Each structure stands twice: as C-alpha cells, then as structure tokens.
C-alpha positions as CSV (number, residue, x, y, z in Angstrom):
1,X,12.5,26.9,-26.1
2,X,9.2,25.2,-27.2
3,X,7.3,23.1,-24.7
4,X,5.4,20.2,-26.1
5,X,1.6,20.5,-26.0
6,X,1.0,17.7,-23.5
7,X,3.7,18.9,-21.2
8,X,2.2,22.4,-21.2
9,X,-1.2,21.0,-20.5
10,X,0.1,18.9,-17.6
11,X,1.9,21.9,-16.2
12,X,-1.2,24.0,-16.5
13,X,-3.2,21.4,-14.6
14,X,-0.5,21.3,-11.8
15,X,-0.5,25.1,-11.5
16,X,-4.3,25.3,-11.5
17,X,-4.5,22.7,-8.8
18,X,-2.0,24.5,-6.6
19,X,-3.6,27.9,-7.0
20,X,-6.9,26.4,-6.0
21,X,-5.3,24.5,-3.1
22,X,-6.5,21.2,-4.5
23,X,-4.7,17.9,-3.8
24,X,-4.5,14.9,-6.1
25,X,-7.0,13.2,-3.9
26,X,-9.4,16.2,-4.2
27,X,-9.3,16.1,-8.0
28,X,-9.5,12.3,-8.1
29,X,-12.8,12.5,-6.1
30,X,-14.2,15.1,-8.5
31,X,-13.2,13.0,-11.5
32,X,-14.5,9.8,-9.8
33,X,-11.1,8.1,-10.4
34,X,-8.4,6.6,-8.3
35,X,-5.7,9.0,-7.1
36,X,-3.0,7.2,-9.1
37,X,-4.8,8.3,-12.3
38,X,-4.3,11.9,-11.3
39,X,-0.7,11.2,-10.4
40,X,-0.2,9.8,-13.9
41,X,-1.9,12.9,-15.4
42,X,0.7,15.0,-13.7
43,X,3.6,12.8,-14.5
44,X,5.6,14.3,-17.4
45,X,7.0,10.9,-18.3
46,X,3.5,9.3,-18.6
47,X,1.5,9.7,-21.8
48,X,-1.9,11.0,-21.1
49,X,-4.6,11.9,-23.6
50,X,-5.0,15.6,-23.9
51,X,-8.7,15.3,-23.5
52,X,-8.2,13.8,-20.1
53,X,-6.1,16.8,-19.0
54,X,-8.7,19.1,-20.4
55,X,-11.5,17.4,-18.5
56,X,-9.4,17.5,-15.3
57,X,-8.7,21.2,-15.8
58,X,-12.5,21.9,-16.1
59,X,-13.0,20.0,-12.9
60,X,-10.4,22.1,-11.0
61,X,-12.6,25.1,-11.5
62,X,-15.9,23.3,-11.0
C-alpha cells in the first residue's frame, strides 16, 4: 500500500506532536496561527500545502 505524500506528512506531524507532548494549541501558538489552522493541517480530508506541514514539523522540534 502506498500512502500519498500529503497524508504521510500529516501523519508525521501528528506523531511528532504526540511524541513531544504537544497539543494543537501549543503548535498554533508557536506558528502564531489560530488553533483551527492546526486542526486543518492534521485533517486528512483537508488539502494543506506541503510547505505548511513542513514548517509546522520544524516548529514541533523548535
């Protein structure tokens, strides 16, 4: 089974956040965005730019 790139990126973000004990609100504060933006980033049914996911991942490990 092949996982689409965007789905894999979103799952990576979710896993990284959980490993770091980070909530959606925590990441939203680091990104200086509303929490609903982070929810959308993690929503597999919502199209998010891969660059946004990459930026979020970098901020998880900030």
